[in-house]
C-alpha positions in Angstrom: -23.4 40.7 11.3 -23.5 37.9 8.7 -21.0 35.2 8.2 -20.4 36.2 4.6 -19.3 39.7 5.9 -16.6 38.0 7.9 -15.4 36.0 4.8 -15.4 39.2 2.7 -13.4 41.2 5.2 -10.7 38.5 5.2 -10.7 38.4 1.4 -10.6 42.3 1.2 -7.5 42.1 3.4 -5.8 39.8 0.9 -6.7 42.1 -2.0 -5.3 45.1 -0.1 -2.0 43.3 0.6 -1.7 42.2 -3.0 -1.8 38.5 -1.9 -5.1 37.4 -3.4 -4.5 34.4 -5.5 -6.2 33.8 -8.9 -6.2 30.3 -10.3 -5.4 29.9 -14.0 -7.9 27.6 -15.8 -5.5 25.3 -17.7 -5.7 22.2 -19.8 -2.4 20.5 -20.4 -1.8 19.1 -23.9 -0.8 15.4 -23.7 2.5 15.0 -25.5 3.0 18.8 -25.9 3.6 20.0 -22.4 4.7 22.6 -21.3 2.3 24.0 -23.9 -1.2 24.2 -22.4 -4.6 25.8 -23.2 -5.5 28.8 -20.9 -9.2 29.5 -20.6 -10.4 33.0 -19.5 -13.3 35.4 -20.2 -11.6 36.4 -23.4 -11.5 32.8 -24.7 -8.9 30.1 -25.0 -5.3 30.5 -26.0 -2.0 28.7 -26.0 0.5 29.4 -23.3 3.7 28.0 -21.9 3.6 26.8 -18.3 6.7 27.7 -16.3 5.6 26.8 -12.7 4.5 23.2 -12.9 5.9 20.9 -10.3 5.9 18.0 -12.8 9.6 18.5 -12.8 10.6 15.7 -15.2 7.5 15.7 -17.3 6.6 12.2 -16.1 2.9 13.1 -15.9 2.9 12.8 -19.7 5.3 9.9 -20.0 4.0 7.1 -22.3 4.7 4.4 -19.7 2.9 6.3 -17.0 -0.2 7.1 -19.1 -0.3 3.5 -20.4 -0.2 2.0 -16.9 -3.0 4.3 -15.7 -5.2 3.2 -18.7 -4.4 -0.4 -18.1 -5.4 -0.1 -14.4 -8.7 1.6 -15.2 -9.6 -1.0 -17.8 -8.7 -3.8 -15.4 -10.2 -2.7 -12.0 -12.2 0.5 -12.7 -11.9 4.0 -11.3 -11.9 4.0 -7.5 -10.3 1.8 -4.8 -13.6 1.0 -3.1 -12.6 1.9 0.4 -10.1 2.9 3.0 -6.9 0.8 3.2 -8.4 -1.1 6.2 -11.7 -1.8 4.5 -11.3 -3.2 1.0 -9.2 -0.3 -0.3 -5.9 -2.1 -0.4 -5.4 -3.3 -4.0 -2.5 -5.1 -5.4 -1.4 -1.8 -7.0 -1.0 -0.3 -3.6 1.0 -3.3 -2.3 3.4 -3.3 -5.2 3.9 0.5 -5.0 4.8 0.4 -1.3 7.3 -2.4 -2.0 8.8 -0.3 -4.8 9.1 2.8 -2.6 10.7 0.9 0.2 13.3 -0.5 -2.2 13.9 3.0 -3.7 14.8 4.3 -0.2 16.5 1.2 1.1 14.0 0.8 3.9 12.1 -2.2 5.2 8.7 -0.8 4.4 6.7 2.2 3.1 3.2 3.5 3.7 1.1 5.4 1.1 -1.0 8.5 1.8 -3.2 10.7 -0.3 -0.6 13.4 -0.4 2.8 14.2 1.0 1.2 17.0 3.1 -1.1 14.4 4.7 1.9 12.0 5.2 3.9 14.7 7.0 1.0 15.9 9.1 -0.2 12.4 10.1 3.2 10.9 10.7 4.8 13.7 12.8 1.6 14.1 14.9 1.4 10.3 15.5 5.1 9.9 16.4 4.7 12.4 19.3 1.7 10.5 20.6 3.4 7.1 20.3 6.6 8.4 22.0 5.6 10.5 25.0 8.0 13.3 25.9 9.4 13.6 22.4 11.0 16.9 21.5 11.0 17.8 17.8 13.8 19.9 16.4 12.5 21.6 13.3 14.3 23.7 10.7 12.8 27.2 10.6 12.1 26.9 6.8 10.3 23.5 7.0 7.2 23.1 4.9 3.8 24.0 6.2 2.8 20.3 6.4 5.7 19.5 8.7 4.8 22.5 10.9 1.1 21.3 11.0 2.1 17.8 12.0 4.3 19.1 14.8 1.6 21.3 16.1 -1.1 18.6 15.9 1.1 16.3 17.9 1.0 18.7 20.8 4.5 17.9 22.0 7.5 20.0 22.7 9.2 21.7 19.7 12.4 23.6 19.2 13.0 25.6 16.0 16.6 25.9 14.8 18.0 28.3 12.3 17.9 27.2 8.7 20.6 24.7 7.9 22.6 26.0 10.9 24.4 23.0 12.5 25.9 25.0 15.3 22.5 26.3 16.3 21.0 22.8 16.1 23.7 21.3 18.2 23.4 24.1 20.8 19.7 23.3 21.1 20.1 19.5 21.2 22.7 19.9 23.9 20.2 21.4 26.3 18.3 18.1 26.6 19.4 14.9 28.3 20.5 12.2 25.8 17.7 10.0 27.1 15.0 12.4 26.0 13.3 11.2 22.9 14.2 13.5 20.0 13.3 13.9 16.3 15.2 16.2 13.9 12.8 17.2 11.2 14.2 18.8 8.0 14.0 18.9 4.2 16.6 17.9 1.7 15.7 20.6 -1.0 13.9 23.7 0.2 11.6 24.6 -2.5 11.4 28.3 -2.3 15.1 29.1 -2.0 16.6 26.0 -3.5 18.9 25.3 -0.5 20.1 21.8 0.1 20.5 20.6 3.7 23.8 19.0 5.0 22.3 15.6 5.5 25.4 13.8 6.6 26.2 16.4 9.3 22.7 16.4 10.6 22.8 12.6 10.8 26.1 13.0 12.8 24.3 15.2 15.3 21.3 12.8 15.5 23.7 9.9 16.4 25.6 12.0 18.9 22.5 13.2 20.8 20.2 10.1 20.3 17.7 11.6 17.9 15.6 10.1 15.1 16.0 11.7 11.7 12.9 12.7 9.7 13.6 13.9 6.2 11.2 15.4 3.7 12.6 14.6 0.2 9.5 15.9 -1.7 11.5 18.2 -4.0 14.2 15.6 -4.6 12.7 12.2 -5.1 13.0 11.1 -8.7 15.4 13.9 -9.5 18.6 13.2 -7.5 20.6 10.0 -6.8 21.5 7.1 -9.2 18.0 5.7 -9.0 16.0 8.8 -8.1 16.1 8.2 -4.3 16.7 11.8 -3.5 19.5 13.7 -1.9 20.0 11.1 0.8 20.8 8.6 -2.0 23.0 11.0 -3.8 25.0 11.8 -0.7 25.2 8.1 0.4 23.5 8.6 3.7 20.2 6.8 3.1 20.9 4.3 5.9 21.3 7.1 8.4 17.8 8.6 7.8 15.2 6.9 9.9 12.0 8.2 8.2 11.8 9.6 4.6 8.8 11.5 3.4 8.2 11.7 -0.3 5.7 12.6 -3.0 4.3 10.7 -6.0 3.7 14.1 -7.7 6.5 16.4 -8.7 9.4 14.2 -9.8 7.1 11.2 -10.4 4.4 13.2 -12.1 1.3 11.7 -10.6 -0.1 12.3 -7.1 0.0 11.0 -3.5 2.6 10.8 -0.7 4.3 8.3 1.4 6.8 7.6 4.2 9.5 4.9 4.1 11.0 3.6 7.3 11.4 0.5 9.4 8.7 -2.1 9.2 7.8 -1.4 12.8 7.6 2.3 12.3 5.3 2.0 9.2 3.1 -0.5 10.9 2.7 1.7 13.9 1.7 4.7 11.8 -0.6 2.5 9.8 -2.2 1.3 13.0 -2.5 4.5 14.9 -2.7 7.5 12.5 -6.1 8.9 11.9 -4.9 10.6 8.8 -4.2 7.2 7.3 -7.0 5.1 8.8 -10.0 7.2 7.9 -9.2 8.2 4.3 -10.2 6.4 1.1 -7.1 5.0 -0.5 -5.5 6.3 -3.7 -7.3 5.3 -6.9 -5.7 2.2 -8.4 -4.9 4.0 -11.6 -2.9 6.6 -9.7 -1.0 3.9 -7.8 -0.3 2.2 -11.1 0.9 5.4 -12.8 3.2 6.2 -9.8 4.5 2.6 -9.9 5.4 2.8 -13.5 7.1 6.2 -13.0 9.2 5.0 -10.1 10.3 1.9 -12.0 11.2 3.9 -15.1 13.2 6.5 -13.1 15.1 3.8 -11.2 16.8 2.7 -14.4 16.7 5.8 -16.6 19.0 8.8 -15.9 18.0 10.6 -19.1 15.3 12.7 -17.4 17.5 13.6 -14.4 20.4 14.6 -16.5 18.3 16.7 -18.8 16.5 18.4 -15.9 19.7 19.5 -14.3 21.0 20.9 -17.6 17.8 22.8 -18.2 18.0 24.4 -14.7 21.6 25.3 -15.1 20.9 26.9 -18.5 18.0 29.0 -17.3 19.9 30.2 -14.3 22.9 31.1 -16.5 20.7 33.0 -18.9 19.0 35.0 -16.1 22.3 35.9 -14.6 23.7 37.0 -18.0 20.8 39.5 -18.3 21.4 40.7 -14.7 17.9 39.5 -13.6 17.6 38.9 -9.8 17.8 35.1 -9.8 18.5 33.6 -6.3 21.6 31.4 -6.7 21.4 28.0 -5.2 22.8 24.4 -5.7 19.5 22.8 -6.7 17.1 22.8 -9.6 14.9 25.6 -8.1 15.0 28.9 -10.1 13.5 31.7 -8.0 13.5 35.3 -9.3 13.2 37.9 -6.6 10.6 40.7 -6.8 10.2 41.7 -3.1 6.7 43.1 -3.2 3.4 41.2 -3.5 1.6 43.8 -5.7 4.5 44.1 -8.0 5.0 40.4 -8.2 1.3 39.8 -9.1 1.5 42.6 -11.8 4.6 41.1 -13.4 3.0 37.6 -13.6 -0.2 39.1 -15.0 1.7 40.9 -17.8 3.7 37.8 -18.5 0.6 35.8 -19.0 -1.4 38.5 -20.8 1.3 39.8 -23.1 3.7 37.0 -23.6 1.8 33.8 -23.0 4.1 32.9 -20.1 2.4 31.4 -17.0 4.1 31.6 -13.7 2.4 32.2 -10.4 3.5 34.8 -7.9 4.9 33.4 -4.6 4.0 35.4 -1.6 3.3 35.2 2.1 2.7 32.8 3.9 4.7 30.6 1.5 7.7 33.0 1.8 8.3 35.8 4.3 6.9 39.2 3.6 9.2 41.3 1.5 10.7 38.3 -0.3 7.9 37.8 -2.8 9.2 36.1 -6.0 8.5 34.1 -9.1 9.7 30.5 -9.1 10.4 29.0 -12.5 10.6 25.2 -12.9 12.5 24.3 -16.1 12.1 20.7 -17.1 13.3 18.3 -19.8 10.3 19.3 -21.9 11.2 23.0 -22.0 13.0 23.9 -25.2 15.7 26.5 -25.9 13.3 28.6 -27.8 10.9 28.7 -24.9 13.7 29.6 -22.6 14.8 32.4 -24.9 11.2 33.7 -25.1 10.9 33.7 -21.3 14.2 35.5 -20.6 13.5 38.1 -23.3 10.1 38.8 -21.8 11.6 39.2 -18.3 14.4 41.5 -19.5 11.9 43.7 -21.3 9.7 44.0 -18.2 12.7 44.7 -15.9 14.1 47.3 -18.3 10.7 49.1 -18.5 10.0 49.0 -14.8 12.9 47.7 -12.7 11.3 46.6 -9.4 14.6 46.8 -7.5 14.9 50.5 -7.6 11.3 51.3 -6.8 10.3 52.8 -10.1 7.7 50.2 -10.7 4.9 52.3 -12.2 3.6 51.3 -15.6 2.9 47.6 -15.1 1.1 48.2 -11.8 -1.2 50.7 -13.5 -2.2 48.5 -16.4 
């Protein structure tokens, strides 16, 4: 036996199941996104990206780019250390203050990603509050699941967005038992939006802390981009908010926003925060510029919602299997990993449309899909080209009735 044989067996299994992922070699064009250059063995060609999580196009916004250039020119590339040892720059301090203000909290704490923020915070909370029971929505992100597991405490999984099931499970524990309800605002694969106010009602009734992942909502919902909690007027009823500096804000990094005591405790006890080099100052500066812009500008949010509505409407008009939902997420169901990969391969090869197949473990087996992310920078012409291509493929080989033959064979 060799170790490589073990690796190869696992990879062979992915290939057999149709779940092996191939990364597209892309170079985004500054000022022209969603147009990008795709590099492959056959050379370089122009494509349209339809699966970026730069939802508002802020990764190319002049204010963001200028702020990052200015930071590099002023302080250089890296931060020079962990936050505890010389890695706290003025950019980090300003950014945390801006995030705290965005969410109406006393403080905020930066992490290298929202995944790390969820993992580190949830695992540390359980260790700081012995006996804590975490009530987790069954469709929570992998980072939340990892944090709950790493904490090693008791967990209870409730049915997705099911208030009756959540209350039935909360009722089983004494009110004095420490509890955390962990949930998301926008669920990225289905586009569902959680009933935040009703969950907050249950948290108050049963003495639970609320932990909300707003990763797919910050920057894009609410008068200032504070997310669904801001939109729904329940920000003050959420104890801890997790967010990202990617996606809506177009850069990278993650954070939590909460009380000063909570953020200080996570800062002081979380290994995921303590032992990691801090974000590069240029990244912090870019995120800071993005948040400040989106706090006052509603143009991007308004356009983004219009683009998502238009694409959904077009897909429905062509009888394509778009999953209806109240958010900006545009999933098109395929239901088979091999077919999903074949469709996306043909879209890229024949039509210059890049979208990645979404399969297990990101979604349950049998619910494989494509997830399109229309943004303010996607034009009507690009939308027409996308929908025409999808209609052509579905008419030739409709996946839903099992006659998928030609594409899979190509």
